[in-house]
N, C-alpha and C positions, 0 to 999 in steps of 0.2 A: 298543394294548399291554395296557391294563387289561382290556379286553373279552376278549382272548385268554387272559389269565391266569385270569379268572373262569371261562371255558369249560373251560379245562384243570383248574381246581380242582374244579368240579362233576363233570366227567367222571371224574377220579381217584376222587373220593369214591363215585360211583355204582358203579364196578367193584370198589373195595375192599369196599364193603358187600355186593355180590353174592358175592364170593369168600368173605368171612368167614361169611356166612349159609349159603352152599352147603357150605362145609367143615364147619361145625357140624352141619348136617343129615345129611351123608353119612358122616362119619368119627367123630364124637364119641360114638358108642355103644361104641367100643373093642372091637367084636366081629370086626372084620376081614372083614365080609361084602360090602364094596363091590366093584364090578366091577374097579376098579384093583388092589386088594389080591389079588383072585383071580388076576389076570394075573401078579402078582408072587409067586405061591404058593411057588416054589422059593426066592426070596430071603427070604421070611418064615420059611421053615423053618430058615434058618441061625441065627435068633435075633438077628441084628444089624439086620436091615432094619426091623422094626416099631418098636422104640424110636426109631431114627433118624427114621423116617417121622413119628411123632407129635411128636418134638422139632421137626422142621422145619415141620409144618403148624400146630401150636399156636403155636410161636414166631413164624412168619411172619404168622399172623393177628393176633396182638397187636402185632407190630412195624408192620405195615401201618396198623393203626388208630391207634396212638400216633404214628407218624411223620407221618401225614397232618395231624394237629392241631398238630404241632410247627411247621408253616409258617403257622399262623394268627397274625395280629398280636396277638390277645387273649392267646393262650397264650404267645407270644414275649415279650410285655411283662409277663407274670406270671412273674418270674424263678424263684421257688421251684418252681412247677409245671413250667416249661420244663426246669429242671435235673433234676427228679425223673423226668419222662417221658424225658428224654434218657438218663439212666442206665439206665432200663429198656430202652430201645431198644438201646443199645450192648451191655448184658449179654445181651439176648435174641439179638442177632445173633451175638456172639462165642462164647457158651456153649450155645446151643440150636439156633437155626435153621441157622447155617452148618456146625457140626459134623454135624448131621443130614443136611444137603444133601451134604456130602462122602461120608458113608457111602452115601447113596442113589446117588450118582454112580458108586460102585464097582460097582453092580448094573445100570447102564445097559447094555443089550444091543442098541443100535441103531448100532453102529459107532464107529470112532475119532473121527470128526468131531463127532458128537453128544456123546460123552464129553468131548472137548476143549472144546466150547462150554460145557457145564455146569461143568466144572472151572475154566475161565477166569472165567466169570461169578461163581462162588462166591469165588474167590480175590480178584478185584477188589472184591467186596462186603466181604470181611474187611479188605482193605487200606484202602479208602476209609473204612470205619467206624472203624477204629483210628486212622487219620490224623486224622479229624474230632475224635475224642476227645482226641488229643494236642495238636491245635491249640487247642482251647478251653481246655485246661489252661494253655497258654502265653498265653492272652488274645488270640489271633489270630482274632478273631470272623469277619471276612469270608471268609478262607480256610476256616474251619470250616464256614460256611454252604454254601459251594460244595461241599465234600467231602460234606456231609450230603445235598445234592441228588443227587450221584452215587450215594451209598449207597442212598437211597430209590428212585432210578430202577432200581437192580438188584434191590431188594426187590420192586418192582412187577412184575418179570419173572414172578413167580408168577401174577400176574393175566393178563398178556399171553400167557403160554404157554398157559393154558387157553382164552383167547379165540381164539387162532389155531388151536388144535386143533379147537375148535368150528366155526370158519369153514371149515377145510379138510375136515372130515368131514361137516358138515350142510349148510352153505351152498354149499360147493364141489362138492357132488355127486360127480362123477367124479374130482375131484382129492383122492385120499385122503391123509391125513396120514402113513400108514405109508411111503409112497414119497417123502415130502417132509419127513421129520422133521428132517433136517439144516438145511433152510431155516428151519423153525419154531424150532429150538433157538437159532439166532443171531438170528432176527427177534424173539424174545421179550425180548431185552435190549439189543441194539445200538441200535435206534432210541430206546429209553428213555434211554440214556446220551447220545445226540445231543440229545435234548430238554433234558436236564439241562445240557448244555454251552451250549445256546442260552439257557437261563435265566441261567446264570452270566455270559454275555456281555451280555445285554440288561437283566436285572432290576436295579433299584436295591437297594442294601443296605438291609435293614430298620432302622428307627430305634427306639430305645427310647422308651417313653412318658416324658413329663416328670414324670408323677406319681410 
């Protein structure tokens, strides 16, 4: 069990780092010259898409990085740091990343199924994050931790979405993602949530340091 958790820990960190660095290099010049934004040219022209896009990618990058370290025992046992990072995480989800994702979802043009997948993912993300925040306020720590695992699993969908698009387009050769985007849309977050539930069922609750 401990080995499995270590493998999962380092795997998550690797892909979070890849996404954050890749996002910074590709989008943070704020010039909108990336291939993705060129495809979304009509949406960008509305004036709504670009601000939502940057709220989502900047918010998600910060959230993914902060959220990852929230599950570290050292950070968890440092209560002031854990609380501060937790507030940044919740604020980032509820006021930046999730609202941006909602607006971006309105411009998804790959059918009702894909639209439903992203809308459901984002709504669950908001619900789990808000529930985690309310639980910790009430002092219900173990349920809070479980909710945060669910929340982070959905945040990690930003990573797995890009990974599956890469696999379908580059590694999959003839299996193009354009014809399978509905599968990718659900595959990007449903398995993540199942992993979170597995952790909630099997992992021991963290214990505060005696110091």
